N, C-alpha and C positions, 0 to 999 in steps of 0.2 A: 029044391034046387039052387046050385053054385052062383055065387055072384056073376061068374061070366056068361054062364047058361044066363040067367036073368038080363044080360046087357047092358048092366052095370061098367062103368071103364076099371081097367085091368089097374091091380096094384104096384105104386112102384117097389121096384126090388133093387135094394142098394148092395153092393159088394161087402165083404167080410170088413175091408177098411175105412171105408164109409159107417159102417156099424157102431166100429168099435170106437166109442168117445176119447177110450187113451192114446190111439194113434190119430184121430179125425182131430181132436180138438175144436170142434165146432171150426173149422176152417170157414165157412161162409155163414156163418151165422151168428145173431147174439149168444154172447157164454150165459146160461142159465144160473142161474142164482143154486139150484144141486148141484151143479160143476164148480162154482167159486167156493171151493172149502179152505182154501190157502189164508195164512194171515195178510195183514197188512206189508209187516214186514217180512214174509217170507216173497209176497209180489215185487213189493221191491227192490229185495236182495237181487233175486232171478233177473229184473233189469237193469241193474246196475251191471251187474256180473256181466252181462252182455255187451258192456263197454269194455271189456276188457282187450280190446286190436289195439295193437301196434300200428294200427294206418294213421294213428295221432302223433307217434312219435315221427312215422315217414316223413308225414308231413310239414309236421315243424321241422324237422332238420333238413327237409328240401327245400322251404321259404327261407329259411336262414341262409343253406347254400345261394341260392337263386338272386334274393334280393337283399340279403344281408340282415343282420339281427334285428335293426330299428323298424324297417320297415314289414320286418316277418312280425315280431312284436304288436307291435298297433295293428298290424290286419287282422292277426288272431284274436286280438283281442274285439275287436269290431265285429270282424263275424259272430265272435262266442254271445256276443251282445243282443245280435239278432235272433241266432237261435233261442235264445233264453226266454226273448218275448212270445218270438210267434211260439214258439212249444206250450208256452203256458193254457193258451186256451183248447189246444189239441189234446194234450195230455187230461185235461179237466172232461172233456166230453167223453173221450173215448170211456176212462175210467169210470163217469158217471152213466153214461149209457151203454158200457159194454159191447163195445164196438172195435173192431179192429181200426187202421185209418182206411184202408178202401170202403168198407163197410161206411164210415163217417163222411169220407169225399162225395160219395153218391147222396146223401142226404145235404150236403153242406154245399150246394151251388152248382152239381155236375152231371146230375142224373145218372140213370142205371146205367145207358150205355156209356154215358161220357165220361164215367170215369174208370172205362177199361183203359184209356189213354194213361189215365196214373196209375193205375195198377203195372203197366210196362215201365213208365217211369220207377215207381217204386222197386221194381223185380231187378229193371238194371243198377239201382240203386245197390239191390242184396249180392247180387251175382259180380259185381265190379269190385266192390270191396270183399266180397270172399275170395276172389280172384288175385288182390291184393294181399290180402292176407296168409293166403296159402302160400304165396310169392315169398312172405317174407319166411313162413317156417319152411320153405324147401331152400333158405340159403342157411340158414341154422342148421338144416340135415347137409347139403353139401360143407359148410367148413368144421364141422363135427363128425359125423360119420363118413364123410368123402364120397355122399351119395348123389349122383348127376343132378342137375336141375328138373330134368323133364322125368323122372323116376321121383324126384322130391315133391312136382306138382301132383303126380297122382297117388302119393302115399298122403300126401297132408290131404287130400279130397276125401281119399276111399274111407279114410280113419272116421271122418266125421258125421256120413250117413246111417251107421248103427244107432249114434247119440242122439239124432235127431228126431227118427221114426217115432218114439213115444212121446213127442210134444213136451208138453209143460211140465208132464208128471215127472219127466226124468231129469229135464232142464233145470228144474227147481232147486231140486235137490244138488244136481252135479254144481252150480254158480252157489247156491250156501255152502257148498265144505269145499269149494277152492278159494271162497275171498279172502279169508284171512292171508294165508301164504301168500296167494298172488296181490294183495295190498303191502305185505311187507318186503317184497321182495320187488316190488314199484317203484317204493320212498326212500328206502335204505341206499341205492347208488347216488342218487343226485347230495343225500345228505354229506355220506362218505367224499363226494368230490369236494363238497366245500369245507369241510372238515382236514384235507389232507392237505388240499391246493387251494392257500388262500389269493391266489390270482386269478382262480377259475372264474370269478364272478366279472372282475376286468375284462377278463380277455373274452368271455361271451358276449357282452352287451358293448363291444369294440368290433365283435366277429362284422366280415367284410363278405366275406363269401366271393363269391363269383359277382357280388350285384354291378352295377354299372353306376352306381352313386356310392359305393365303398359301404362304411356304416353311417353314412348321412341318410335323411329321412326325403323321400321323393315320393310327391303327391299317387303319379302314375305307379309308381311300383308298390305302395300299399295300396291302391287299390286292386290291382293284378294278384296278389296275396291274400289276399282279404276276400276276392272273388272265390281262390281256390278252395279255401278254408271254409268257404260257405256251402259245399259239395257237401259238407256233411249234414247241412239241413234237414236232409230225408232222415236222419239218426231220429227223430222223433217217431217215428213211424214204428219201428222195431221197438221203442220203447211201450209205445201205443201196443205193439200185440203182446205185449206181459200184461199191462195197466187195465186189457179189459177183464181183466179175471179178480181185479179188487173187490172186496164183498161191498156191499151196498153203505153206504155212509146212514149213519146211523146218529141218535145224540151222543150216545155209548164211545163212537169209535171217532167222532168228527176231526177232533185234533190228530191223531193217527192217522187218519186218512190223507187228511189236507198235508201231513209233514211227510207222507209216504207218495203221493201221488206230483207234489211238487219238486222233492228229490231225485225221484227214481224217472221224472219227465222230464222237463225243462233243466233241472238240475244236471243232467248228465254233461252239459255241456262246461261245467264247472270245472269237472274232472278233465273232460277231454280238451280244454283249453290247457289246464296245470300240463296237460300229458303231450303236447304240442310244445309247447314252451319249455317243456323238457326235452325233447327230439332236440329242439334248437342248441339247447345246450350240450348235451350229448354229441351232437354233430362238431359245433365249437372243440370240444373237447378229443374226441377223435380226429381230426383237422390236426389239434397239439400234438398229437402222438404219430403222425405221419400216414394217416390214412388219407387216398385221396381222394379229395375233394365230390369226384363222383359217385365212391362207394360210401361216403359219410351220411348216409340219406336211410341205409341200412342197418333195421334195428339192432341186428346181431353185434354189427361192427358198433354202434352206438353203447351196446352192453358189455362189450367186451374190454371197452375203452375205459367205462365207466368201472363196473366191477373188480379191474385191476387195482382200484386202489382199495380193495378189500382183500384180495385171495391171490395166492399165486397165480401164475398164468395157466397152470395144468386145470388148477380148479376153477378158473375164474371163466376158462372156455366152457368147463360142463356145467356151471350155473346159468351161464348166461343160455345157452341154450335151451336147459330146461327151462328155464321160467319165458322166450321166446317161442317156444312149443305148447306150455301152459295158458300162456296169452291166447294164442292162436288158436287154439281146440275151443278156449271159452268164448271167442266172436264167431266163431264159423259157427257153430251149430247155432247160435243165433241169426247168422245170414243165411243159413240152408232153412230155418224155421219158419223167417219173416217171408223167404221167396217162397218158401212151398206154399203159402195164405196167398198171396199176390199170386201166381201162375192160379192158381185155384180157382179165384175167384174171373182172374181174366176168360180162360176157356170155359166156365160154365155161363159166363153170359154170352160168348159168341158160338159154343159150340153147343149148348144145352146139355152137356155131359158133365159127368164129375165120380171120375174113377176112384178119389181120393186123393187128400193132403200127401199120402206118401210117397205117390206116383209121380207129382210134380218136384220132389225133392230130387231127384235122379236129372230131371230136365234141368233145374237151376245150377245143380252142383256140374253138371256137362258143358252147359255155356261156360262157367268160371273156370274150369280146366282147359277147354279153348283158350279163354283169353291168358290164362297162366301159360300154356306151350309157345306163345305167340309173343311173349314178353311184355304182358302191359307194363311192368313193372318200370320200362326204359324208359315208357313216355305220360309214366302219370300225373304231370302238372295238366300237360294237355287234353288228356281225357277228363281229368276230374273240373277244370275249369269250363270245357264245354258241357259237361253235366249239370253244373251248376249253373245256368242259365235256365236250365228247365224245372229242376227241383225247385228253385227259390220261386219261380215262378207260380208254380203247384200251389206250394206250402203259403206263399204269398194270397192266393186267393182263396184259400181257405181260411183262413188266419181275420180276413176283411169278412167273410161271414159269419162267425163266429164271435167276432168281437165288436164286428157296426150293424151286417144287416139283420140279425135275428134280434139282439138284444137293446138296438137302438133305434132303428129304421121299422123294426117290428113286419117285416116281410117275411113271408113264408114262414112255416111251422117252429115252435121255439124249441121242440126236440129236433133229434134225426130222425128220420126217417129213410130207412134203408131198403125196404121190400120191393121189388119188382112191381108188384101190385099196385102201388101207390104212387111211383115215380114215370115221370115223363122220361122216354127215353134221352134226352140230351135238355141240360138245363142252360143256358146262355149264361146265364152272371157269372159260374166260375168256371164252369168251360171256357166260353168266348174271352173270357177275361187273363187265363191260362195262355192259349193260343197266342191273342196278342202280345200278350208281355212277351212272350219267350220267342216269336218270330222278331219283334225288336231288339229284342236282348243279342241273338243270336247274331242278326247283322252287326252290331254292335261290336260283339266279341270278335268276327273275323274282319275288324277293324274299317268297315264301308261307311263309318260315322266318325270318324277321327278317333285318334290313341286317346283322347279323355274318356269318349264313350266304349272304347273297347277294354280300358285298365278296370270302368266303374259298370260292367255291362250286366254283371250280378245283380247291382245294386238297380238298375234300371228296370230287370227283371220285376225286382220284389215290389218296387215301387208303383209300377203301371198295374200289375197285379193287382195291388193293394186298392190304389182307388178305383179302377175300372169296374171291379165285381160289384161297388156300391152304385156306382153310376147304372150300370146295365139292371140292377136289382130296382132302380126307381122307374127306370124308362119304361120296364115291362112291367112293373109292380108287383114282383114276385109270383106271377100267375105259372111259372113254369116249374116252381116248387114241388107241386101236390097236383096229381092228377084225378083224385078223387078222394071224398071225404076218408079221415083215417077210423080205422078199424077198433069197435068199443063191443066186447061181450061182457052181457052183464054178469053172467055166469059166477059162483063163489068158487069154484073150483081154480088152482092156478092155472093148472096144463087142458090141455085141447087137443083132440084127436085129428091126424091128418088125415083125411078124406083122400089122399093119393097115394101114401105110403103104408098107412094104417098106425104111427108112432106117434106116440103124445108126446107134445112140446109147449112150453112155457108161455103164454099168451102174448106176451112181447115177439115171439118170431111168427105167429099168426096172422090170418087175416083168410079173410071169405071171398070163395072162389064160385062165379058161376058157370064155369067151365066143367068144375068135379061137382059141382051142385054144394057145398059145405065150406067146411075151415080145411084150411090148405097151409103150408107151413113152407117157410119162406125159401129153404132148397127145394123144394117141389116147386115152388112158385119160378124159381131161377131155371129148372130144367126141363119146365114144360113146354113144348115147341109147337103143339096143336093147335092152342086155344085163342092167335091171332091177337091178344090184349082185350080179348071181349068183355073184358070187367074195366079197360077204359075207353070210355065211346069218343072221350077229347082227344086221345093221341092216336087211335086204330088208324090205321090206312088203308088197310083192307079191311072186305066183310067179313067180321067172325065167322068160323066154323060153328055148325050147329056145338050146342052142349051134350056132352053123351047123357043119354037115357038112363035112369036109375031103373028103369023097370022095362 
């Protein structure tokens, strides 16, 4: 007699996109050891290859033009310090427990449904910067090929999709193969400028742009500049999307593991800050060569001005265009990839459905293309300044959990629990701290708390989230971290069979399910819409449905 005839629950069937690990990349799961076949170097190179974006140069150029060199310089450095320090624990935990930043957030004080909001925050980061990078590529298409901007936006979006479909398997190769050439083309222009023009440094450091304070330091302008630069704080999420594929840390690879995690995790901002400063340099060079200040923050204009120190104009234009396109492809494959992971997490929790990571690539690219067609590049500073308040509050709350609540206060589990079956839907520790910090900082951002609070709104978000999370954890005694005891299986086998879909998965991805009367994988658990959380009586708000009979 068949299982169905016997009354057993019907096996869950996934489509081909979900069943193919090369396409799916374990987008909603723990990354199993059997799939993590890359070396520490390969993972780190792939992660660092994803920061080839020219948004750094565009942001650095914009800050220099808007606030002057001095305020931009110190604002960039202050933001870099914050981003580096907050990125350390996030990178370590994602690499150690082999989870992406969405799964990390679930267990770092936000809860199963509470982290849906941060999924949207993170997805917003990916499509905002995809749109920014796509706009930069379209500017190069226009200048060199004469392609209209609206066509360039579409072209720059469409060429990314086939590269992202195959996930880490293809992205790792793409980043490794292109990295040496990209690094060479990145660092030769500033060297050429400094050699050919002995006055370039003095012109750069005295560059006033359109700043109200001229070339002088101003605390409010410094705070505003740092706030815009802090919008990049969510980049650690994209680094973590690669770092989850790190091999296990053992005695033989301990040194390599730590170097890779620190360099490819928080270390991205060292190169990122250097690129922002490079952008401020090139903006001053471009203006000195006659480029209007309103266009001096366009990377294609920056690199035409700087490469002109090395090549004749005809060659300069070709080389600058090639470099811009190469850089934008390297970063936008990462933006599209990370966005697909985040949307997968978001919709699987709300809709209890998962058509596959590949499907959400099209959504993320579609939103980005819409933003490009709306000319988001023209109001870049306002978008990033507002976004940074929410992103900083999120990262601040997660960091507080990882460096204070777990190790010092000993509240909640000392590991990352990401499975729905073990989490409360909402954990007020991180979720509440983020909402509180975001609300106050956004009010400050719009000037309702005075000019000083407006300029430093992002720092207000960081401080409030970092302090509020431990306070809430102490008040609640950490009771909202785990809804049921952790799952432990004493069997020798490294894998268990999922009673819902029938596939075998490593134990870290499994738990026991009273509804299906057996073990279940984390994805099937997330997609189950009929169980009414019967495994978590402490959080169940409705009477659970009767578990399906096995006979």
